[in-house]
ChimeraX commands (.cxc) that place a marker at each C-alpha (Angstrom):
marker #1 position -0.08,-0.06,-0.02 radius 0.5
marker #1 position 1.58,3.35,-0.79 radius 0.5
marker #1 position -0.09,5.71,1.59 radius 0.5
marker #1 position -2.47,6.19,4.61 radius 0.5
marker #1 position -5.28,7.11,2.37 radius 0.5
marker #1 position -5.62,3.60,1.26 radius 0.5
marker #1 position -6.61,2.23,4.66 radius 0.5
marker #1 position -9.31,2.96,6.88 radius 0.5
marker #1 position -9.40,1.68,10.28 radius 0.5
marker #1 position -13.14,0.78,10.20 radius 0.5
marker #1 position -12.82,-0.56,6.65 radius 0.5
marker #1 position -12.40,-4.08,5.69 radius 0.5
marker #1 position -10.70,-3.19,2.33 radius 0.5
marker #1 position -7.58,-1.71,1.05 radius 0.5
marker #1 position -6.03,-0.69,-2.10 radius 0.5
marker #1 position -2.84,-2.36,-3.05 radius 0.5
marker #1 position -0.83,-0.39,-5.56 radius 0.5
marker #1 position 2.68,-0.58,-4.55 radius 0.5
marker #1 position 3.80,-2.38,-7.59 radius 0.5
marker #1 position 5.59,0.57,-9.14 radius 0.5
marker #1 position 2.05,1.62,-10.24 radius 0.5
marker #1 position 1.69,-1.05,-12.59 radius 0.5
marker #1 position -1.43,-2.70,-10.99 radius 0.5
marker #1 position -4.09,-1.39,-8.65 radius 0.5
marker #1 position -5.86,-4.28,-6.50 radius 0.5
marker #1 position -8.52,-4.19,-3.98 radius 0.5
marker #1 position -7.89,-6.30,-0.90 radius 0.5
marker #1 position -11.09,-7.23,0.84 radius 0.5
marker #1 position -10.83,-9.13,4.26 radius 0.5
marker #1 position -13.67,-11.38,5.36 radius 0.5
marker #1 position -12.80,-11.92,9.08 radius 0.5
marker #1 position -14.66,-13.58,12.04 radius 0.5
marker #1 position -18.41,-13.80,11.93 radius 0.5
marker #1 position -20.59,-12.64,8.92 radius 0.5
marker #1 position -22.97,-10.18,10.69 radius 0.5
marker #1 position -26.55,-10.16,9.34 radius 0.5
marker #1 position -29.38,-7.96,10.47 radius 0.5
marker #1 position -28.72,-8.27,14.16 radius 0.5
marker #1 position -25.59,-6.65,15.80 radius 0.5
marker #1 position -23.25,-9.24,17.21 radius 0.5
marker #1 position -21.39,-8.48,20.59 radius 0.5
marker #1 position -18.80,-5.78,20.83 radius 0.5
marker #1 position -16.25,-8.69,21.64 radius 0.5
marker #1 position -17.02,-10.58,18.54 radius 0.5
marker #1 position -14.74,-9.92,15.59 radius 0.5
marker #1 position -17.44,-9.43,12.53 radius 0.5
marker #1 position -17.58,-8.66,8.96 radius 0.5
marker #1 position -20.62,-6.37,8.51 radius 0.5
marker #1 position -22.49,-6.97,5.21 radius 0.5
marker #1 position -24.03,-3.67,5.24 radius 0.5
marker #1 position -20.78,-2.06,5.00 radius 0.5
marker #1 position -19.23,-4.53,2.40 radius 0.5
marker #1 position -21.96,-4.43,-0.07 radius 0.5
marker #1 position -21.60,-0.49,-0.84 radius 0.5
marker #1 position -17.93,-0.99,-0.86 radius 0.5
marker #1 position -18.32,-3.65,-3.65 radius 0.5
marker #1 position -20.70,-1.34,-5.77 radius 0.5
marker #1 position -18.19,1.29,-5.40 radius 0.5
marker #1 position -15.37,-1.07,-6.48 radius 0.5
marker #1 position -17.28,-2.22,-9.66 radius 0.5
marker #1 position -17.57,1.72,-10.53 radius 0.5
marker #1 position -13.95,2.41,-10.03 radius 0.5
marker #1 position -12.19,2.00,-13.43 radius 0.5
marker #1 position -8.74,2.49,-11.81 radius 0.5
marker #1 position -8.90,-0.78,-9.89 radius 0.5
marker #1 position -7.84,-3.80,-11.83 radius 0.5
marker #1 position -8.85,-6.69,-9.66 radius 0.5
marker #1 position -10.09,-7.92,-6.17 radius 0.5
marker #1 position -8.33,-10.25,-3.76 radius 0.5
marker #1 position -10.38,-11.64,-1.05 radius 0.5
marker #1 position -8.61,-12.87,2.20 radius 0.5
marker #1 position -10.96,-15.20,4.18 radius 0.5
marker #1 position -10.80,-16.23,7.83 radius 0.5
marker #1 position -14.06,-16.69,8.90 radius 0.5
marker #1 position -16.33,-18.88,11.16 radius 0.5
marker #1 position -19.43,-18.44,9.01 radius 0.5
marker #1 position -22.38,-16.47,10.04 radius 0.5
marker #1 position -25.53,-15.03,8.69 radius 0.5
marker #1 position -26.70,-17.10,5.73 radius 0.5
marker #1 position -28.52,-14.26,3.74 radius 0.5
marker #1 position -25.72,-11.67,4.43 radius 0.5
marker #1 position -23.06,-14.33,3.49 radius 0.5
marker #1 position -24.90,-15.10,0.24 radius 0.5
marker #1 position -25.45,-11.38,-0.61 radius 0.5
marker #1 position -21.73,-10.71,-0.43 radius 0.5
marker #1 position -20.91,-13.83,-2.40 radius 0.5
marker #1 position -23.47,-13.09,-5.10 radius 0.5
marker #1 position -22.09,-9.45,-5.25 radius 0.5
marker #1 position -18.40,-10.71,-5.47 radius 0.5
marker #1 position -19.43,-13.13,-8.19 radius 0.5
marker #1 position -21.10,-10.38,-10.26 radius 0.5
marker #1 position -18.12,-8.14,-10.57 radius 0.5
marker #1 position -16.85,-7.42,-13.97 radius 0.5
marker #1 position -13.00,-7.44,-12.71 radius 0.5
marker #1 position -10.70,-10.35,-12.17 radius 0.5
marker #1 position -11.27,-11.81,-8.48 radius 0.5
marker #1 position -9.32,-14.18,-6.23 radius 0.5
marker #1 position -9.92,-15.61,-2.97 radius 0.5
marker #1 position -7.38,-16.97,-0.46 radius 0.5
marker #1 position -8.48,-18.99,2.72 radius 0.5
marker #1 position -6.27,-18.38,5.47 radius 0.5
marker #1 position -6.92,-19.97,8.79 radius 0.5
marker #1 position -10.57,-21.13,7.85 radius 0.5
marker #1 position -13.75,-20.52,5.90 radius 0.5
marker #1 position -16.29,-22.33,7.50 radius 0.5
marker #1 position -20.12,-22.60,6.99 radius 0.5
marker #1 position -21.45,-19.65,4.88 radius 0.5
marker #1 position -17.55,-18.93,4.26 radius 0.5
marker #1 position -17.72,-21.74,1.81 radius 0.5
marker #1 position -19.78,-19.90,-0.78 radius 0.5
marker #1 position -17.72,-16.68,-0.01 radius 0.5
marker #1 position -14.50,-18.80,-0.88 radius 0.5
marker #1 position -16.07,-19.97,-4.25 radius 0.5
marker #1 position -17.48,-16.59,-5.40 radius 0.5
marker #1 position -14.40,-15.48,-7.04 radius 0.5
marker #1 position -12.83,-16.38,-10.40 radius 0.5
marker #1 position -10.01,-18.39,-8.84 radius 0.5
marker #1 position -9.77,-19.65,-5.26 radius 0.5
marker #1 position -6.90,-20.84,-3.22 radius 0.5
marker #1 position -6.27,-22.22,0.27 radius 0.5
marker #1 position -3.12,-22.41,2.18 radius 0.5
marker #1 position -2.33,-26.14,3.49 radius 0.5
marker #1 position -3.22,-25.44,7.01 radius 0.5
marker #1 position -6.46,-23.78,6.40 radius 0.5
marker #1 position -9.74,-25.46,6.84 radius 0.5
marker #1 position -13.45,-25.51,5.73 radius 0.5
marker #1 position -16.29,-26.99,7.41 radius 0.5
marker #1 position -19.22,-27.98,5.05 radius 0.5
marker #1 position -22.53,-28.71,7.00 radius 0.5
marker #1 position -26.17,-28.51,6.77 radius 0.5
marker #1 position -28.07,-25.25,7.48 radius 0.5
marker #1 position -28.46,-24.77,11.15 radius 0.5
marker #1 position -30.29,-22.62,13.59 radius 0.5
marker #1 position -29.37,-21.27,17.10 radius 0.5
marker #1 position -31.59,-22.28,20.01 radius 0.5
marker #1 position -34.84,-24.02,19.99 radius 0.5
marker #1 position -36.57,-24.44,16.66 radius 0.5
marker #1 position -40.11,-25.51,16.39 radius 0.5
marker #1 position -40.55,-27.61,13.45 radius 0.5
marker #1 position -43.47,-27.22,11.26 radius 0.5
marker #1 position -43.77,-28.52,7.49 radius 0.5
marker #1 position -43.53,-24.62,6.41 radius 0.5
marker #1 position -40.61,-23.70,8.39 radius 0.5
marker #1 position -38.96,-26.98,7.28 radius 0.5
marker #1 position -39.77,-26.30,3.70 radius 0.5
marker #1 position -38.00,-22.75,4.24 radius 0.5
marker #1 position -34.92,-24.28,5.38 radius 0.5
marker #1 position -34.80,-26.72,2.73 radius 0.5
marker #1 position -35.20,-23.81,0.29 radius 0.5
marker #1 position -32.29,-21.68,1.93 radius 0.5
marker #1 position -30.04,-24.82,1.78 radius 0.5
marker #1 position -30.83,-25.21,-1.67 radius 0.5
marker #1 position -29.67,-21.71,-2.56 radius 0.5
marker #1 position -26.46,-22.60,-0.74 radius 0.5
marker #1 position -26.03,-26.00,-2.80 radius 0.5
marker #1 position -26.61,-24.23,-6.05 radius 0.5
marker #1 position -24.32,-21.39,-5.54 radius 0.5
marker #1 position -21.56,-23.51,-4.48 radius 0.5
marker #1 position -22.02,-25.86,-7.47 radius 0.5
marker #1 position -22.39,-23.03,-10.00 radius 0.5
marker #1 position -18.90,-21.40,-8.72 radius 0.5
marker #1 position -16.79,-24.46,-8.02 radius 0.5
marker #1 position -16.07,-27.81,-9.46 radius 0.5
marker #1 position -18.27,-29.95,-7.45 radius 0.5
marker #1 position -21.87,-31.20,-8.03 radius 0.5
marker #1 position -24.82,-30.31,-5.64 radius 0.5
marker #1 position -25.18,-33.95,-4.80 radius 0.5
marker #1 position -21.40,-34.08,-3.67 radius 0.5
marker #1 position -21.89,-31.11,-1.60 radius 0.5
marker #1 position -24.83,-32.49,0.06 radius 0.5
marker #1 position -22.94,-35.80,0.79 radius 0.5
marker #1 position -20.47,-33.65,2.58 radius 0.5
marker #1 position -22.94,-31.79,4.57 radius 0.5
marker #1 position -24.70,-35.08,5.59 radius 0.5
marker #1 position -21.55,-36.94,6.60 radius 0.5
marker #1 position -21.93,-38.50,9.88 radius 0.5
marker #1 position -18.52,-39.68,10.39 radius 0.5
marker #1 position -16.32,-36.58,11.13 radius 0.5
marker #1 position -18.05,-34.44,13.63 radius 0.5
marker #1 position -19.00,-35.72,17.10 radius 0.5
marker #1 position -22.66,-35.28,17.95 radius 0.5
marker #1 position -23.16,-33.61,14.63 radius 0.5
marker #1 position -23.07,-33.84,10.74 radius 0.5
marker #1 position -20.75,-32.34,8.35 radius 0.5
marker #1 position -17.27,-32.61,6.85 radius 0.5
marker #1 position -14.09,-30.79,7.85 radius 0.5
marker #1 position -11.60,-30.26,4.86 radius 0.5
marker #1 position -8.05,-29.29,5.53 radius 0.5
marker #1 position -6.10,-27.36,2.76 radius 0.5
marker #1 position -5.47,-29.95,-0.08 radius 0.5
marker #1 position -8.84,-31.73,0.85 radius 0.5
marker #1 position -10.81,-28.84,-0.23 radius 0.5
marker #1 position -8.94,-28.89,-3.59 radius 0.5
marker #1 position -9.40,-32.42,-4.00 radius 0.5
marker #1 position -13.02,-32.62,-3.68 radius 0.5
marker #1 position -13.41,-29.60,-5.97 radius 0.5
marker #1 position -14.48,-26.80,-3.87 radius 0.5
marker #1 position -11.20,-24.70,-4.04 radius 0.5
marker #1 position -9.30,-24.38,-7.30 radius 0.5
marker link #1:1,2 radius 0.2
marker link #1:2,3 radius 0.2
marker link #1:3,4 radius 0.2
marker link #1:4,5 radius 0.2
marker link #1:5,6 radius 0.2
marker link #1:6,7 radius 0.2
marker link #1:7,8 radius 0.2
marker link #1:8,9 radius 0.2
marker link #1:9,10 radius 0.2
marker link #1:10,11 radius 0.2
marker link #1:11,12 radius 0.2
marker link #1:12,13 radius 0.2
marker link #1:13,14 radius 0.2
marker link #1:14,15 radius 0.2
marker link #1:15,16 radius 0.2
marker link #1:16,17 radius 0.2
marker link #1:17,18 radius 0.2
marker link #1:18,19 radius 0.2
marker link #1:19,20 radius 0.2
marker link #1:20,21 radius 0.2
marker link #1:21,22 radius 0.2
marker link #1:22,23 radius 0.2
marker link #1:23,24 radius 0.2
marker link #1:24,25 radius 0.2
marker link #1:25,26 radius 0.2
marker link #1:26,27 radius 0.2
marker link #1:27,28 radius 0.2
marker link #1:28,29 radius 0.2
marker link #1:29,30 radius 0.2
marker link #1:30,31 radius 0.2
marker link #1:31,32 radius 0.2
marker link #1:32,33 radius 0.2
marker link #1:33,34 radius 0.2
marker link #1:34,35 radius 0.2
marker link #1:35,36 radius 0.2
marker link #1:36,37 radius 0.2
marker link #1:37,38 radius 0.2
marker link #1:38,39 radius 0.2
marker link #1:39,40 radius 0.2
marker link #1:40,41 radius 0.2
marker link #1:41,42 radius 0.2
marker link #1:42,43 radius 0.2
marker link #1:43,44 radius 0.2
marker link #1:44,45 radius 0.2
marker link #1:45,46 radius 0.2
marker link #1:46,47 radius 0.2
marker link #1:47,48 radius 0.2
marker link #1:48,49 radius 0.2
marker link #1:49,50 radius 0.2
marker link #1:50,51 radius 0.2
marker link #1:51,52 radius 0.2
marker link #1:52,53 radius 0.2
marker link #1:53,54 radius 0.2
marker link #1:54,55 radius 0.2
marker link #1:55,56 radius 0.2
marker link #1:56,57 radius 0.2
marker link #1:57,58 radius 0.2
marker link #1:58,59 radius 0.2
marker link #1:59,60 radius 0.2
marker link #1:60,61 radius 0.2
marker link #1:61,62 radius 0.2
marker link #1:62,63 radius 0.2
marker link #1:63,64 radius 0.2
marker link #1:64,65 radius 0.2
marker link #1:65,66 radius 0.2
marker link #1:66,67 radius 0.2
marker link #1:67,68 radius 0.2
marker link #1:68,69 radius 0.2
marker link #1:69,70 radius 0.2
marker link #1:70,71 radius 0.2
marker link #1:71,72 radius 0.2
marker link #1:72,73 radius 0.2
marker link #1:73,74 radius 0.2
marker link #1:74,75 radius 0.2
marker link #1:75,76 radius 0.2
marker link #1:76,77 radius 0.2
marker link #1:77,78 radius 0.2
marker link #1:78,79 radius 0.2
marker link #1:79,80 radius 0.2
marker link #1:80,81 radius 0.2
marker link #1:81,82 radius 0.2
marker link #1:82,83 radius 0.2
marker link #1:83,84 radius 0.2
marker link #1:84,85 radius 0.2
marker link #1:85,86 radius 0.2
marker link #1:86,87 radius 0.2
marker link #1:87,88 radius 0.2
marker link #1:88,89 radius 0.2
marker link #1:89,90 radius 0.2
marker link #1:90,91 radius 0.2
marker link #1:91,92 radius 0.2
marker link #1:92,93 radius 0.2
marker link #1:93,94 radius 0.2
marker link #1:94,95 radius 0.2
marker link #1:95,96 radius 0.2
marker link #1:96,97 radius 0.2
marker link #1:97,98 radius 0.2
marker link #1:98,99 radius 0.2
marker link #1:99,100 radius 0.2
marker link #1:100,101 radius 0.2
marker link #1:101,102 radius 0.2
marker link #1:102,103 radius 0.2
marker link #1:103,104 radius 0.2
marker link #1:104,105 radius 0.2
marker link #1:105,106 radius 0.2
marker link #1:106,107 radius 0.2
marker link #1:107,108 radius 0.2
marker link #1:108,109 radius 0.2
marker link #1:109,110 radius 0.2
marker link #1:110,111 radius 0.2
marker link #1:111,112 radius 0.2
marker link #1:112,113 radius 0.2
marker link #1:113,114 radius 0.2
marker link #1:114,115 radius 0.2
marker link #1:115,116 radius 0.2
marker link #1:116,117 radius 0.2
marker link #1:117,118 radius 0.2
marker link #1:118,119 radius 0.2
marker link #1:119,120 radius 0.2
marker link #1:120,121 radius 0.2
marker link #1:121,122 radius 0.2
marker link #1:122,123 radius 0.2
marker link #1:123,124 radius 0.2
marker link #1:124,125 radius 0.2
marker link #1:125,126 radius 0.2
marker link #1:126,127 radius 0.2
marker link #1:127,128 radius 0.2
marker link #1:128,129 radius 0.2
marker link #1:129,130 radius 0.2
marker link #1:130,131 radius 0.2
marker link #1:131,132 radius 0.2
marker link #1:132,133 radius 0.2
marker link #1:133,134 radius 0.2
marker link #1:134,135 radius 0.2
marker link #1:135,136 radius 0.2
marker link #1:136,137 radius 0.2
marker link #1:137,138 radius 0.2
marker link #1:138,139 radius 0.2
marker link #1:139,140 radius 0.2
marker link #1:140,141 radius 0.2
marker link #1:141,142 radius 0.2
marker link #1:142,143 radius 0.2
marker link #1:143,144 radius 0.2
marker link #1:144,145 radius 0.2
marker link #1:145,146 radius 0.2
marker link #1:146,147 radius 0.2
marker link #1:147,148 radius 0.2
marker link #1:148,149 radius 0.2
marker link #1:149,150 radius 0.2
marker link #1:150,151 radius 0.2
marker link #1:151,152 radius 0.2
marker link #1:152,153 radius 0.2
marker link #1:153,154 radius 0.2
marker link #1:154,155 radius 0.2
marker link #1:155,156 radius 0.2
marker link #1:156,157 radius 0.2
marker link #1:157,158 radius 0.2
marker link #1:158,159 radius 0.2
marker link #1:159,160 radius 0.2
marker link #1:160,161 radius 0.2
marker link #1:161,162 radius 0.2
marker link #1:162,163 radius 0.2
marker link #1:163,164 radius 0.2
marker link #1:164,165 radius 0.2
marker link #1:165,166 radius 0.2
marker link #1:166,167 radius 0.2
marker link #1:167,168 radius 0.2
marker link #1:168,169 radius 0.2
marker link #1:169,170 radius 0.2
marker link #1:170,171 radius 0.2
marker link #1:171,172 radius 0.2
marker link #1:172,173 radius 0.2
marker link #1:173,174 radius 0.2
marker link #1:174,175 radius 0.2
marker link #1:175,176 radius 0.2
marker link #1:176,177 radius 0.2
marker link #1:177,178 radius 0.2
marker link #1:178,179 radius 0.2
marker link #1:179,180 radius 0.2
marker link #1:180,181 radius 0.2
marker link #1:181,182 radius 0.2
marker link #1:182,183 radius 0.2
marker link #1:183,184 radius 0.2
marker link #1:184,185 radius 0.2
marker link #1:185,186 radius 0.2
marker link #1:186,187 radius 0.2
marker link #1:187,188 radius 0.2
marker link #1:188,189 radius 0.2
marker link #1:189,190 radius 0.2
marker link #1:190,191 radius 0.2
marker link #1:191,192 radius 0.2
marker link #1:192,193 radius 0.2
marker link #1:193,194 radius 0.2
marker link #1:194,195 radius 0.2
marker link #1:195,196 radius 0.2
marker link #1:196,197 radius 0.2
marker link #1:197,198 radius 0.2
marker link #1:198,199 radius 0.2
view
């Protein structure tokens, strides 16, 4: 980064243009929990989708920026907010790249695959699991159908933006052998590449 103008302490992005002015790349960090319509605790590290979306729109309108690098270390978070960010990244006309550092769990999976090219460091991991709720959930046919539709949105987005089918993702989600008292799959580094989620 060439000067202080390019970094704002309350901003999840920075402009990288220190390569002798040859290229100007926007760096977007998705760190902690993706925050949706409700504010999380002040002690929780969050990525606020209501701040990220306008910045992505502004980025699309900035002809001087040649690409986007998305750094991910997220525990997941709000499904609608995460998918909104992922859809916005996927719609950008500039080249985009994601790099998973640490982890990209839950709704972090669609975020990781939303770019043109995705990478993961060998020690990073990703958790693929079915849609979950916090606390008590009263099951009715209508609410169950709603959750199935939300999960279908996630399955479709991942399969359309990665080299894995919806059926393969669903098999990873419903795996009963890897997580104690729960279902899902933990993929470490190259495993995420081997199954086709990460490039």
